[in-house]
KEFI-425918 format. One record per atom (N, C-alpha, C): residue number from 0; residue in one letter; x, y, z. Coordinates in pm, whole numbers, plus 50000, padded with zeros to 5 digits. Layout:
// residues N
TORKOL  pos  code      X      Y      Z
TORKOL  NUM     A      X      Y      Z
...
// end
This chain:
// residues 125
TORKOL  pos  code      X      Y      Z
TORKOL    0     M  52236  48395  06062
TORKOL    0     M  52171  48467  06162
TORKOL    0     M  52132  48605  06138
TORKOL    1     D  52039  48647  06193
TORKOL    1     D  51978  48766  06249
TORKOL    1     D  52007  48835  06340
TORKOL    2     I  52124  48995  06359
TORKOL    2     I  52095  49058  06446
TORKOL    2     I  51992  49160  06391
TORKOL    3     V  51933  49215  06567
TORKOL    3     V  51897  49328  06476
TORKOL    3     V  51888  49502  06570
TORKOL    4     V  51964  49581  06544
TORKOL    4     V  52000  49625  06688
TORKOL    4     V  51903  49767  06717
TORKOL    5     S  51889  49834  06858
TORKOL    5     S  51825  49926  06772
TORKOL    5     S  51858  50048  06869
TORKOL    6     N  51845  50168  06807
TORKOL    6     N  51899  50250  06885
TORKOL    6     N  51782  50350  07010
TORKOL    7     A  51724  50300  07030
TORKOL    7     A  51606  50321  07142
TORKOL    7     A  51605  50258  07229
TORKOL    8     S  51678  50125  07238
TORKOL    8     S  51767  50026  07327
TORKOL    8     S  51810  50095  07490
TORKOL    9     S  51802  50069  07592
TORKOL    9     S  51891  50089  07654
TORKOL    9     S  52047  50083  07713
TORKOL   10     Q  52054  49970  07606
TORKOL   10     Q  52137  49847  07643
TORKOL   10     Q  52262  49924  07521
TORKOL   11     P  52387  49867  07515
TORKOL   11     P  52466  49967  07438
TORKOL   11     P  52446  49845  07325
TORKOL   12     I  52423  49947  07174
TORKOL   12     I  52455  49854  07042
TORKOL   12     I  52562  49731  07053
TORKOL   13     Y  52670  49793  07133
TORKOL   13     Y  52776  49593  07089
TORKOL   13     Y  52719  49497  07147
TORKOL   14     A  52664  49516  07335
TORKOL   14     A  52603  49452  07395
TORKOL   14     A  52464  49366  07319
TORKOL   15     Q  52421  49459  07240
TORKOL   15     Q  52296  49340  07168
TORKOL   15     Q  52358  49299  07134
TORKOL   16     I  52446  49333  06994
TORKOL   16     I  52561  49271  06892
TORKOL   16     I  52579  49130  07001
TORKOL   17     K  52700  49180  07108
TORKOL   17     K  52746  49031  07180
TORKOL   17     K  52611  48899  07232
TORKOL   18     D  52518  48994  07234
TORKOL   18     D  52379  48888  07311
TORKOL   18     D  52346  48817  07216
TORKOL   19     Q  52316  48902  07134
TORKOL   19     Q  52262  48855  06998
TORKOL   19     Q  52294  48690  06926
TORKOL   20     I  52468  48693  06932
TORKOL   20     I  52544  48612  06856
TORKOL   20     I  52543  48518  07008
TORKOL   21     K  52570  48527  07135
TORKOL   21     K  52586  48481  07190
TORKOL   21     K  52468  48335  07211
TORKOL   22     A  52364  48416  07185
TORKOL   22     A  52217  48367  07206
TORKOL   22     A  52199  48234  07096
TORKOL   23     A  52262  48341  06948
TORKOL   23     A  52280  48226  06871
TORKOL   23     A  52364  48065  06854
TORKOL   24     I  52464  48071  06954
TORKOL   24     I  52565  47999  06976
TORKOL   24     I  52519  47930  07049
TORKOL   25     I  52470  47952  07197
TORKOL   25     I  52364  47871  07299
TORKOL   25     I  52282  47801  07187
TORKOL   26     N  52172  47870  07100
TORKOL   26     N  52088  47754  07093
TORKOL   26     N  52142  47644  06977
TORKOL   27     G  52263  47634  06878
TORKOL   27     G  52304  47617  06791
TORKOL   27     G  52266  47699  06673
TORKOL   28     Q  52234  47752  06659
TORKOL   28     Q  52225  47831  06519
TORKOL   28     Q  52363  47909  06473
TORKOL   29     L  52452  47878  06532
TORKOL   29     L  52551  47886  06531
TORKOL   29     L  52710  47776  06558
TORKOL   30     N  52726  47703  06438
TORKOL   30     N  52824  47559  06497
TORKOL   30     N  52960  47562  06531
TORKOL   31     P  52994  47571  06572
TORKOL   31     P  53209  47519  06655
TORKOL   31     P  53232  47507  06519
TORKOL   32     G  53325  47600  06531
TORKOL   32     G  53401  47614  06421
TORKOL   32     G  53394  47680  06322
TORKOL   33     E  53230  47724  06293
TORKOL   33     E  53181  47781  06192
TORKOL   33     E  53215  47941  06197
TORKOL   34     K  53278  48033  06082
TORKOL   34     K  53303  48102  06048
TORKOL   34     K  53254  48197  06089
TORKOL   35     M  53251  48322  06197
TORKOL   35     M  53165  48446  06174
TORKOL   35     M  53158  48523  06053
TORKOL   36     P  53121  48619  06063
TORKOL   36     P  53149  48737  05907
TORKOL   36     P  53260  48808  05967
TORKOL   37     S  53333  48871  05900
TORKOL   37     S  53448  49008  05969
TORKOL   37     S  53367  49146  06026
TORKOL   38     I  53477  49147  06150
TORKOL   38     I  53365  49268  06174
TORKOL   38     I  53347  49356  06128
TORKOL   39     R  53398  49402  06004
TORKOL   39     R  53379  49521  05904
TORKOL   39     R  53228  49514  05797
TORKOL   40     R  53287  49342  05735
TORKOL   40     R  53114  49311  05697
TORKOL   40     R  52963  49335  05764
TORKOL   41     L  52976  49316  05912
TORKOL   41     L  52920  49288  05965
TORKOL   41     L  52841  49397  06044
TORKOL   42     A  52922  49501  06067
TORKOL   42     A  52947  49623  06092
TORKOL   42     A  52886  49739  05952
TORKOL   43     A  52897  49697  05824
TORKOL   43     A  52879  49731  05726
TORKOL   43     A  52714  49643  05774
TORKOL   44     Q  52686  49542  05742
TORKOL   44     Q  52493  49504  05708
TORKOL   44     Q  52461  49572  05845
TORKOL   45     L  52469  49591  05950
TORKOL   45     L  52424  49675  06072
TORKOL   45     L  52396  49747  06068
TORKOL   46     R  52500  49864  05970
TORKOL   46     R  52502  50000  06009
TORKOL   46     R  52563  50074  06156
TORKOL   47     V  52639  49998  06163
TORKOL   47     V  52731  50056  06275
TORKOL   47     V  52890  50052  06242
TORKOL   48     S  52905  50093  06353
TORKOL   48     S  53079  50129  06309
TORKOL   48     S  53155  49999  06359
TORKOL   49     V  53282  50025  06259
TORKOL   49     V  53381  49947  06285
TORKOL   49     V  53436  49870  06476
TORKOL   50     I  53386  50014  06532
TORKOL   50     I  53443  49983  06700
TORKOL   50     I  53345  49924  06756
TORKOL   51     T  53261  49972  06695
TORKOL   51     T  53093  49888  06780
TORKOL   51     T  53155  49662  06806
TORKOL   52     T  53115  49695  06707
TORKOL   52     T  53129  49494  06606
TORKOL   52     T  53252  49476  06642
TORKOL   53     K  53374  49520  06724
TORKOL   53     K  53515  49498  06726
TORKOL   53     K  53473  49443  06863
TORKOL   54     R  53435  49629  06926
TORKOL   54     R  53412  49510  07109
TORKOL   54     R  53288  49436  07113
TORKOL   55     A  53189  49408  07058
TORKOL   55     A  53144  49253  07074
TORKOL   55     A  53221  49192  07040
TORKOL   56     Y  53310  49158  06951
TORKOL   56     Y  53378  48984  06972
TORKOL   56     Y  53528  49027  07007
TORKOL   57     D  53538  49115  07065
TORKOL   57     D  53613  49122  07195
TORKOL   57     D  53605  49064  07293
TORKOL   58     E  53465  49072  07320
TORKOL   58     E  53421  49014  07441
TORKOL   58     E  53339  48852  07455
TORKOL   59     L  53305  48842  07306
TORKOL   59     L  53341  48699  07278
TORKOL   59     L  53378  48667  07297
TORKOL   60     E  53473  48701  07240
TORKOL   60     E  53593  48591  07250
TORKOL   60     E  53677  48634  07428
TORKOL   61     L  53654  48676  07477
TORKOL   61     L  53714  48710  07606
TORKOL   61     L  53600  48584  07711
TORKOL   62     E  53491  48585  07671
TORKOL   62     E  53395  48512  07753
TORKOL   62     E  53393  48357  07723
TORKOL   63     G  53486  48282  07575
TORKOL   63     G  53500  48177  07526
TORKOL   63     G  53443  48160  07392
TORKOL   64     F  53379  48253  07367
TORKOL   64     F  53249  48208  07220
TORKOL   64     F  53283  48225  07125
TORKOL   65     I  53373  48309  07114
TORKOL   65     I  53452  48313  06981
TORKOL   65     I  53609  48289  06938
TORKOL   66     D  53656  48219  06904
TORKOL   66     D  53766  48262  06808
TORKOL   66     D  53855  48268  06760
TORKOL   67     S  53911  48426  06812
TORKOL   67     S  53962  48480  06640
TORKOL   67     S  54097  48467  06611
TORKOL   68     M  54161  48435  06454
TORKOL   68     M  54262  48451  06484
TORKOL   68     M  54345  48567  06356
TORKOL   69     Q  54396  48659  06330
TORKOL   69     Q  54471  48735  06322
TORKOL   69     Q  54464  48748  06180
TORKOL   70     G  54401  48746  06058
TORKOL   70     G  54448  48712  05870
TORKOL   70     G  54349  48608  05882
TORKOL   71     R  54205  48538  06002
TORKOL   71     R  54212  48439  05922
TORKOL   71     R  54067  48473  05968
TORKOL   72     G  54087  48528  06041
TORKOL   72     G  53899  48560  06038
TORKOL   72     G  53833  48560  06242
TORKOL   73     S  53737  48561  06218
TORKOL   73     S  53670  48457  06407
TORKOL   73     S  53580  48335  06388
TORKOL   74     Y  53623  48274  06473
TORKOL   74     Y  53523  48095  06426
TORKOL   74     Y  53442  48103  06608
TORKOL   75     V  53343  48059  06542
TORKOL   75     V  53240  47974  06697
TORKOL   75     V  53406  47913  06784
TORKOL   76     A  53383  47936  06877
TORKOL   76     A  53469  47848  06971
TORKOL   76     A  53453  47705  06939
TORKOL   77     S  53490  47605  06949
TORKOL   77     S  53507  47476  07028
TORKOL   77     S  53460  47429  07198
TORKOL   78     K  53319  47440  07185
TORKOL   78     K  53317  47493  07358
TORKOL   78     K  53252  47338  07416
TORKOL   79     T  53329  47337  07561
TORKOL   79     T  53316  47235  07652
TORKOL   79     T  53171  47206  07611
TORKOL   80     T  53094  47142  07642
TORKOL   80     T  53005  47152  07744
TORKOL   80     T  52960  47149  07859
TORKOL   81     E  53057  47155  07937
TORKOL   81     E  53027  47234  08098
TORKOL   81     E  53050  47405  08031
TORKOL   82     L  53093  47441  07898
TORKOL   82     L  53081  47609  07925
TORKOL   82     L  52934  47626  07888
TORKOL   83     L  52863  47534  07803
TORKOL   83     L  52779  47589  07734
TORKOL   83     L  52651  47575  07832
TORKOL   84     K  52630  47476  07925
TORKOL   84     K  52604  47453  07998
TORKOL   84     K  52559  47549  08160
TORKOL   85     E  52666  47577  08162
TORKOL   85     E  52700  47699  08247
TORKOL   85     E  52660  47830  08197
TORKOL   86     E  52651  47848  08082
TORKOL   86     E  52547  47964  08066
TORKOL   86     E  52404  47955  08003
TORKOL   87     Y  52353  47827  08036
TORKOL   87     Y  52241  47840  07991
TORKOL   87     Y  52202  47851  08148
TORKOL   88     R  52260  47769  08260
TORKOL   88     R  52272  47758  08404
TORKOL   88     R  52215  47900  08450
TORKOL   89     R  52310  48027  08417
TORKOL   89     R  52336  48139  08439
TORKOL   89     R  52170  48201  08394
TORKOL   90     Q  52147  48142  08277
TORKOL   90     Q  52071  48229  08183
TORKOL   90     Q  51899  48252  08306
TORKOL   91     V  51872  48121  08332
TORKOL   91     V  51790  48030  08404
TORKOL   91     V  51803  48055  08540
TORKOL   92     E  51822  48105  08601
TORKOL   92     E  51889  48205  08721
TORKOL   92     E  51854  48333  08698
TORKOL   93     Q  51853  48447  08561
TORKOL   93     Q  51843  48552  08545
TORKOL   93     Q  51678  48499  08604
TORKOL   94     Y  51646  48396  08531
TORKOL   94     Y  51501  48389  08512
TORKOL   94     Y  51474  48360  08700
TORKOL   95     L  51464  48285  08656
TORKOL   95     L  51434  48235  08816
TORKOL   95     L  51420  48380  08903
TORKOL   96     Q  51557  48442  08899
TORKOL   96     Q  51537  48526  08974
TORKOL   96     Q  51440  48652  08967
TORKOL   97     A  51410  48668  08868
TORKOL   97     A  51254  48784  08789
TORKOL   97     A  51151  48686  08862
TORKOL   98     A  51118  48577  08848
TORKOL   98     A  51021  48483  08848
TORKOL   98     A  50971  48519  08998
TORKOL   99     L  51132  48484  09114
TORKOL   99     L  51065  48465  09263
TORKOL   99     L  51013  48648  09249
TORKOL  100     D  51129  48762  09228
TORKOL  100     D  51062  48935  09241
TORKOL  100     D  50909  48967  09176
TORKOL  101     S  50888  48847  09092
TORKOL  101     S  50705  48851  09092
TORKOL  101     S  50637  48771  09182
TORKOL  102     A  50665  48702  09219
TORKOL  102     A  50601  48619  09292
TORKOL  102     A  50614  48683  09463
TORKOL  103     A  50701  48759  09463
TORKOL  103     A  50729  48833  09602
TORKOL  103     A  50595  48902  09610
TORKOL  104     A  50628  49003  09493
TORKOL  104     A  50576  49152  09469
TORKOL  104     A  50400  49072  09433
TORKOL  105     A  50387  49008  09438
TORKOL  105     A  50255  48892  09430
TORKOL  105     A  50191  48844  09571
TORKOL  106     G  50277  48824  09642
TORKOL  106     G  50246  48778  09745
TORKOL  106     G  50244  48608  09787
TORKOL  107     L  50305  48553  09696
TORKOL  107     L  50300  48404  09689
TORKOL  107     L  50443  48386  09795
TORKOL  108     T  50387  48233  09813
TORKOL  108     T  50468  48171  09970
TORKOL  108     T  50582  48111  09875
TORKOL  109     A  50700  48019  09931
TORKOL  109     A  50750  47910  09925
TORKOL  109     A  50680  47767  09879
TORKOL  110     A  50544  47818  09959
TORKOL  110     A  50440  47645  09884
TORKOL  110     A  50373  47653  09761
TORKOL  111     D  50336  47851  09749
TORKOL  111     D  50309  47864  09644
TORKOL  111     D  50378  47828  09513
TORKOL  112     L  50539  47849  09520
TORKOL  112     L  50579  47840  09392
TORKOL  112     L  50630  47688  09420
TORKOL  113     K  50644  47615  09468
TORKOL  113     K  50658  47446  09478
TORKOL  113     K  50520  47404  09424
TORKOL  114     D  50438  47416  09440
TORKOL  114     D  50308  47387  09393
TORKOL  114     D  50309  47463  09227
TORKOL  115     L  50357  47577  09208
TORKOL  115     L  50369  47596  09029
TORKOL  115     L  50461  47532  09006
TORKOL  116     I  50549  47503  09023
TORKOL  116     I  50592  47450  09010
TORKOL  116     I  50607  47283  08949
TORKOL  117     D  50557  47164  09013
TORKOL  117     D  50493  47117  09014
TORKOL  117     D  50368  47059  08937
TORKOL  118     L  50276  47217  08831
TORKOL  118     L  50218  47219  08832
TORKOL  118     L  50240  47248  08676
TORKOL  119     L  50328  47313  08678
TORKOL  119     L  50417  47339  08505
TORKOL  119     L  50505  47221  08501
TORKOL  120     G  50496  47069  08580
TORKOL  120     G  50584  46996  08554
TORKOL  120     G  50729  46928  08546
TORKOL  121     V  50743  47017  08611
TORKOL  121     V  50945  47019  08618
TORKOL  121     V  50981  46932  08715
TORKOL  122     E  51002  46824  08630
TORKOL  122     E  51083  46662  08756
TORKOL  122     E  51227  46626  08791
TORKOL  123     D  51212  46620  08895
TORKOL  123     D  51350  46589  08901
TORKOL  123     D  51429  46466  08881
TORKOL  124     E  51565  46455  08857
TORKOL  124     E  51676  46401  08738
TORKOL  124     E  51643  46272  08843
// end
């Protein structure tokens, strides 16, 4: 798992770390039950404060993406399929909202958007 943080980003560093770990879990780069790097080791690798990595891990745990056990470390949570689907759904909603905003700015109608979706090959289940 490669994590890249940028001090130039408007997003806080802990959030950059959290989002990249979450993406790695969602995309299957990190598997359920897999041991996460220790907070101290990750902080050293990224050259950030231990407090920063701890905050990222704490938020990942609150969101159900990792489980932390005192003295044993943190592991990718054994997530249910429904939780992963919900996270994917949230991501798709964000992308769709951005697309809708762009379409509105371009003056596209709902019919135009439906035509675009059909053109892209999205099929009903």
